[in-house]
C-alpha positions in Angstrom: -1.0 -5.0 -4.0 -1.3 -3.0 -0.5 -4.0 0.0 0.4 -0.9 2.6 0.8 -0.1 1.7 -3.3 -3.8 1.5 -4.3 -3.7 5.0 -3.2 -0.7 5.9 -4.9 -1.3 4.7 -8.0 -4.4 6.5 -8.3 -3.1 9.9 -6.7 0.1 9.9 -8.7 -2.0 8.6 -12.0 -4.5 11.7 -11.5 -3.5 14.9 -13.5 -5.0 18.2 -12.7 -7.5 17.9 -15.8 -9.3 15.1 -14.5 -10.1 17.0 -11.6 -13.9 18.5 -11.7 -13.8 22.6 -11.4 -16.2 22.8 -7.9 -13.2 20.5 -6.4 -10.8 23.2 -7.7 -12.7 25.9 -6.5 -13.1 24.6 -2.9 -9.7 24.0 -2.7 -9.2 27.9 -3.7 -11.8 28.4 -0.8 -10.1 26.1 2.1 -7.1 28.4 1.2 -9.1 31.4 2.1 -10.9 30.2 5.0 -7.4 28.3 6.4 -6.2 31.9 6.2 -8.8 33.6 7.9 -8.7 31.0 10.7 -4.7 31.2 11.1 -5.2 35.3 11.4 -7.3 34.9 14.1 -5.3 32.2 15.6 -2.8 35.2 15.8 -4.2 36.0 19.1 -4.1 32.9 20.8 -0.8 32.1 23.4 -1.1 28.5 22.2 -0.3 28.8 18.2 2.2 31.5 19.5 4.2 29.6 21.7 4.9 27.3 18.5 5.6 29.8 16.5 8.3 31.3 18.9 9.5 27.9 19.5 9.7 27.5 15.5 11.7 31.0 15.5 14.4 30.2 18.3 15.4 27.0 16.5 15.7 29.0 13.2 16.9 26.5 10.1 16.8 26.2 6.2 15.0 29.3 4.9 12.6 27.6 2.8 9.1 28.8 3.6 7.4 32.2 5.4 5.5 31.9 8.8 2.0 33.7 7.9 2.0 37.2 9.5 5.2 37.3 10.3 8.3 39.4 8.8 10.6 37.3 9.9 13.3 35.1 7.8 11.8 32.2 6.2 12.1 28.9 8.3 12.5 25.2 7.4 9.0 23.8 5.8 8.0 21.1 7.8 8.6 23.4 10.9 6.8 26.4 8.9 3.8 23.9 7.8 3.0 22.9 11.6 3.1 26.4 13.0 0.6 27.4 10.5 -1.7 24.9 10.9 -1.7 25.2 14.4 -2.6 29.5 13.5 -5.3 28.0 12.1 -6.8 25.2 14.3 -6.3 27.4 16.9 -8.9 29.4 16.1 -11.5 26.5 16.0 -12.6 28.3 12.4 -11.2 25.9 9.8 -13.3 22.6 7.7 -14.3 19.7 8.4 -15.5 16.5 6.5 -18.9 15.8 7.8 -18.5 12.4 7.9 -15.3 12.2 10.9 -14.8 15.8 11.7 -11.2 15.4 10.4 -9.8 19.2 9.7 -7.9 18.1 6.4 -7.6 22.1 5.1 -5.7 23.1 8.1 -2.7 21.0 7.2 -3.5 20.6 3.3 -3.1 24.5 3.1 -0.1 25.3 5.5 1.7 22.2 4.2 0.9 23.1 0.1 1.8 26.8 0.2 4.8 25.9 2.7 6.2 23.9 -0.1 5.0 26.1 -2.5 7.4 28.4 -1.6 10.4 26.0 -1.2 10.0 24.1 -5.0 8.7 27.1 -7.0 5.0 25.4 -7.4 2.5 27.4 -8.9 -1.4 27.8 -7.9 -2.2 24.9 -10.0 0.0 22.7 -8.0 -0.9 23.5 -4.7 -5.2 23.4 -5.7 -4.4 19.9 -7.0 -2.3 18.5 -4.1 -4.8 19.7 -1.8 -7.6 18.0 -3.9 -5.7 14.8 -4.0 -4.6 15.0 -0.4 -8.4 15.9 0.9 -9.3 12.8 -0.6 -6.5 10.7 0.9 -7.3 11.4 3.8 -11.1 11.2 3.8 -10.7 8.1 2.4 -8.4 6.4 5.1 -10.6 8.6 7.7 -14.0 7.0 6.6 -12.5 3.3 6.9 -12.0 3.8 10.6 -15.5 6.3 11.1 -16.8 6.0 13.8 -14.5 3.6 15.4 -11.6 5.6 15.8 -13.7 8.3 18.0 -15.4 5.4 20.1 -11.9 4.3 20.9 -10.4 7.6 22.1 -8.6 8.9 19.3 -8.4 12.2 17.7 -9.2 13.5 14.3 -5.4 13.9 13.6 -5.2 10.6 12.5 -6.8 10.8 9.3 -5.7 14.7 9.1 -2.0 13.3 8.6 -2.2 12.1 5.5 -3.3 15.0 3.9 -0.4 16.5 4.6 1.9 13.5 3.3 -0.2 13.4 0.3 -0.2 16.9 -0.6 3.7 17.2 -0.1 4.0 14.1 -2.3 2.2 15.2 -4.8 4.2 18.4 -5.1 7.7 16.8 -4.2 6.8 14.9 -7.6 7.2 11.7 -5.8 6.3 8.1 -7.6 3.8 5.8 -6.8 6.3 3.7 -4.7 7.3 7.0 -3.0 4.1 7.9 -2.0 3.3 4.9 -0.9 6.2 4.9 1.6 4.8 9.0 3.0 1.4 7.2 3.3 3.0 4.7 5.4 5.5 6.1 7.4 2.4 9.1 7.7 0.5 6.1 9.4 3.0 4.5 11.7 3.9 8.3 12.9 0.7 9.7 14.2 -1.3 9.5 17.4 -3.6 11.8 19.6 -6.1 11.7 22.2 -9.9 13.4 21.6 -10.5 14.0 25.3 -7.4 15.9 25.3 -8.0 17.9 21.9 -12.2 18.4 23.6 -11.3 19.9 26.6 -7.4 22.0 26.2 -5.4 23.7 23.6 -4.0 19.9 22.7 -6.2 20.2 19.4 -4.1 22.3 17.7 -1.0 20.8 19.0 -2.4 17.8 17.0 -3.2 19.6 14.2 0.6 21.2 14.4 1.8 17.1 14.5 -0.6 16.5 11.4 1.1 18.8 9.1 4.8 18.5 10.6 4.6 14.5 10.4 3.0 14.4 7.2 5.7 16.6 5.7 8.3 14.6 7.3 7.0 11.5 5.7 7.0 12.5 2.3 10.9 13.9 2.9 11.8 10.5 4.4 10.3 8.7 1.4 11.4 11.1 -1.2 15.1 9.9 0.0 14.5 6.3 -0.1 13.4 5.7 3.6 11.2 2.6 3.8 8.5 1.4 6.1 5.7 -1.4 6.3 3.7 -0.9 3.3 1.0 -2.9 4.6 0.9 -0.9 7.5 -2.8 0.6 6.6 -4.6 -3.1 6.4 -2.4 -5.3 8.0 -2.9 -7.2 11.5 -2.5 -4.8 14.7 -2.1 -2.4 11.7 -3.8 1.4 11.3 -7.3 0.3 10.5 -7.3 -2.4 13.2 -5.1 0.0 16.1 -7.2 2.6 15.8 -10.8 2.1 14.2 -10.9 -1.5 15.8 -12.0 -2.5 12.3 -11.4 -5.6 9.9 -8.3 -5.0 8.1 -9.4 -6.2 4.7 -13.2 -4.3 4.9 -11.2 -1.3 6.0 -9.0 -2.0 2.5 -12.2 -2.2 0.4 -13.7 1.1 2.2 -10.6 3.1 1.6 -10.0 2.0 -1.9 -13.4 1.7 -3.5 -14.7 3.5 -6.5 -11.6 5.5 -6.8 -12.4 8.7 -8.5 -15.8 8.5 -9.1 -16.3 11.1 -6.6 -14.5 13.7 -4.6 -14.7 14.4 -0.9 -13.6 17.8 -1.1 -17.0 17.9 -3.2 -19.2 16.2 -1.5 -18.2 15.8 2.0 -16.3 18.9 3.1 -17.5 22.0 5.2 -16.1 25.2 5.3 -16.9 26.9 8.7 -18.8 30.7 8.3 -19.1 30.7 11.9 -16.7 29.5 15.0 -16.4 26.5 17.1 -16.9 22.6 16.3 -18.9 21.6 13.7 -20.9 19.3 15.2 -22.6 22.2 16.3 -23.5 24.3 13.9 -26.8 23.6 13.0 -27.9 24.0 16.8 -26.7 27.3 16.4 -28.5 27.7 12.9 -31.7 26.3 13.7 -32.0 28.0 17.6 -31.6 31.0 15.1 -33.9 30.5 12.6 -36.7 28.8 14.9 -36.4 32.1 17.3 -36.6 34.6 14.7 -39.5 32.5 12.4 -41.3 32.5 15.7 -40.4 36.3 16.7 -39.3 34.9 19.6 -37.3 37.1 22.5 -34.8 35.4 24.9 -37.3 36.2 28.1 -40.5 34.3 26.2 -38.7 31.3 26.4 -39.7 28.5 28.7 -37.7 25.4 27.2 -35.1 24.7 24.1 -35.1 21.3 22.7 -32.5 20.2 20.9 -32.2 16.6 18.8 -30.3 14.8 16.2 -29.9 10.8 15.2 -27.4 9.4 17.8 -27.5 12.4 20.1 -28.5 11.2 23.7 -27.3 14.2 26.1 -25.7 17.4 26.2 -21.9 17.2 25.7 -18.6 19.9 26.5 -18.9 22.7 29.4 -22.7 23.7 29.7 -21.4 26.9 30.4 -18.6 27.3 28.5 -15.9 29.9 29.6 -13.4 30.1 26.9 -13.1 29.5 23.4 -12.2 25.8 24.2 -15.4 25.3 26.3 -17.1 27.3 23.6 -16.5 25.1 20.8 -17.5 22.1 22.2 -20.7 23.0 23.9 -23.5 22.6 22.1 -26.0 24.2 24.6 -24.2 27.4 24.1 -24.5 27.5 20.3 -28.5 26.9 20.1 -28.5 29.2 23.5 -26.8 32.2 21.3 -28.7 31.5 18.1 -32.0 31.9 20.1 -30.9 34.9 22.0 -29.7 36.7 19.1 -31.4 35.5 16.1 -27.7 34.4 14.5 -25.1 32.5 15.2 -22.0 34.5 13.9 -18.1 35.1 14.5 -18.8 37.5 17.3 -19.8 34.5 19.2 -16.4 33.5 20.0 -16.0 36.4 21.8 -15.0 36.7 25.1 -17.9 39.1 25.6 -20.4 37.1 24.2 -19.2 34.1 26.2 -20.0 35.6 29.5 -23.4 37.0 28.3 -25.5 36.6 30.9 -29.1 36.3 28.5 -27.4 33.3 26.3 -26.5 31.6 30.0 -29.7 32.2 31.3 -31.2 30.0 28.0 -28.6 27.0 28.4 -30.1 26.4 31.5 -33.4 25.9 29.5 -31.7 23.5 27.1 -32.8 20.1 27.2 -32.4 16.8 24.8 -35.1 15.3 23.1 -36.1 12.0 21.4 -34.2 11.4 18.1 -35.8 11.8 14.8 -37.0 9.0 12.8 -38.6 10.7 9.8 -35.7 11.8 7.7 -32.8 10.5 9.6 -30.4 10.0 6.8 -30.5 13.3 6.1 -29.0 14.5 8.6 -25.4 15.0 8.4 -24.3 17.1 11.2 -27.5 18.7 11.3 -30.2 19.1 14.3 -33.8 20.3 15.0 -34.6 23.1 17.6 -37.7 23.3 19.0 -38.5 26.6 21.3 -41.7 26.7 23.5 -42.6 29.7 25.0 -44.1 30.9 28.4 -47.4 31.3 26.7 -47.0 28.4 25.0 -46.5 29.2 21.5 -43.7 26.6 19.6 -41.4 27.4 16.7 -39.1 24.5 15.5 -36.6 24.5 12.7 -34.4 21.6 11.3 -31.5 21.9 9.4 -30.1 18.9 7.9 -26.7 20.2 6.9 -25.0 23.3 8.2 -24.3 26.6 6.1 -21.0 26.1 4.4 -21.1 22.0 3.3 -20.0 21.8 0.0 -22.6 19.6 -0.8 -25.2 22.6 0.0 -22.9 24.7 -2.4 -20.6 27.1 -1.0 -20.9 30.8 -2.3 -17.9 33.2 -2.5 -19.7 35.9 -1.0 -19.5 34.0 2.3 -15.7 33.1 1.8 -14.9 36.9 1.4 -17.2 37.7 4.4 -15.1 35.6 6.3 -12.1 35.9 5.4 -12.4 40.3 5.7 -14.0 39.5 9.4 -11.0 37.3 10.4 -7.9 38.4 8.6 -7.7 41.9 10.4 -7.3 40.1 13.5 -4.0 39.9 12.4 -2.9 43.2 11.8 -3.1 42.7 8.2 -3.4 46.1 6.2 -7.2 46.6 4.1 -4.8 46.9 0.8 -3.0 43.3 1.8 -6.1 41.8 2.9 -8.0 43.1 -0.4 -5.2 41.8 -2.2 -3.9 38.6 -0.9 -8.2 37.6 -1.5 -8.1 38.5 -5.0 -5.0 36.3 -5.5 -6.8 33.5 -4.0 -10.1 33.8 -6.0 -7.6 33.1 -9.4 -5.2 31.1 -7.5 -5.1 28.7 -10.5 -3.6 31.5 -12.5 -0.9 31.9 -10.2 2.7 31.5 -11.3 4.3 32.3 -7.4 3.1 31.1 -4.6 5.1 33.7 -3.1 2.9 36.1 -4.2 0.3 35.3 -2.2 2.5 34.6 0.8 4.7 37.8 0.9 0.9 39.6 1.4 0.7 37.9 4.8 3.8 38.9 6.2 
């Protein structure tokens, strides 16, 4: 047996009835979150370039580009273009262990295939849960090594798309194992490019496209090296720098005992990189609790386990920089006593009050008390000019599945971001209502038709 086959046997053998209701509910929330992020992405040039290229290339009429009234296009290209819309806006989901944005390729792939083959909403939700599980397990096996070696989270996201596509195509265990193996030898992506440029969303598009192509090839009998995950110089060793047998144990242990989409998934309820959400949240809490105005601040000290210096641009000038600047997150939270969608706007990114506070941000000693509780969490301490201090600790950012996610928060995100795509209010409300009851949807085109 191989890791790919062990995973495939489990994934193919799992029925919708085997999945916990919370997993299916989170899958529906991911659909709403991804579409909301994609709507905002329609304003971003990188996503528009790929969507234009997709239109120009044309092809088989499988599925719809979101927020586009044009003809249907091939499933792999549609999945790529729609995934790029969502990831470009830096407002999609994350696996908090490794910041892999699995929900974006999952939603883009699953909805595109559902249009192509006539799958139901329940089929789509099941594919999303299983795809999230595969991506989470394989990603965990190479975490944190893949980051230290300079690779991007698309390495894990490709398996989300491959498994979701395989499930919707009803591939056998043998074929699903091949889909996983083909995906493993297809993907790449360098983190340094994703952190500083629009290569980030390009990676997301490739994860969806290559995952779809892996499943389609496996369906037709294409055979790759099924041991590619665990073999010598295979995926685990090459990308994660870890022993293949050890990583194999991580990827396959306790199958079915818990579900990544429940325990490790987080939906962004504010924009930007998930590792920095807690900085904005804790900064806002500390400023609000201490009734501290920006003009009162002397210093802002931030800390979390493993955090030793400020990363990203200190003074961001655009969405890319903002998304990767912890100093911006905490300064914005302190300045406005909140961190929200508005902080991705050009006006806020250029706000002189926020930039004045950025120069007062420093990194403190790593916390030792409750260190294990920090999951992309943070502690922020504000010291005022007159000697007062106010501290807030956020162990998990809002929107983390482990905290519980409220539909009210997802609805607010949807209603805030989807208007950016020009969708009228009646379609916004109708599409959101469908997503809430997605397990009852018999024709997924009833949703994608509203997004045109």
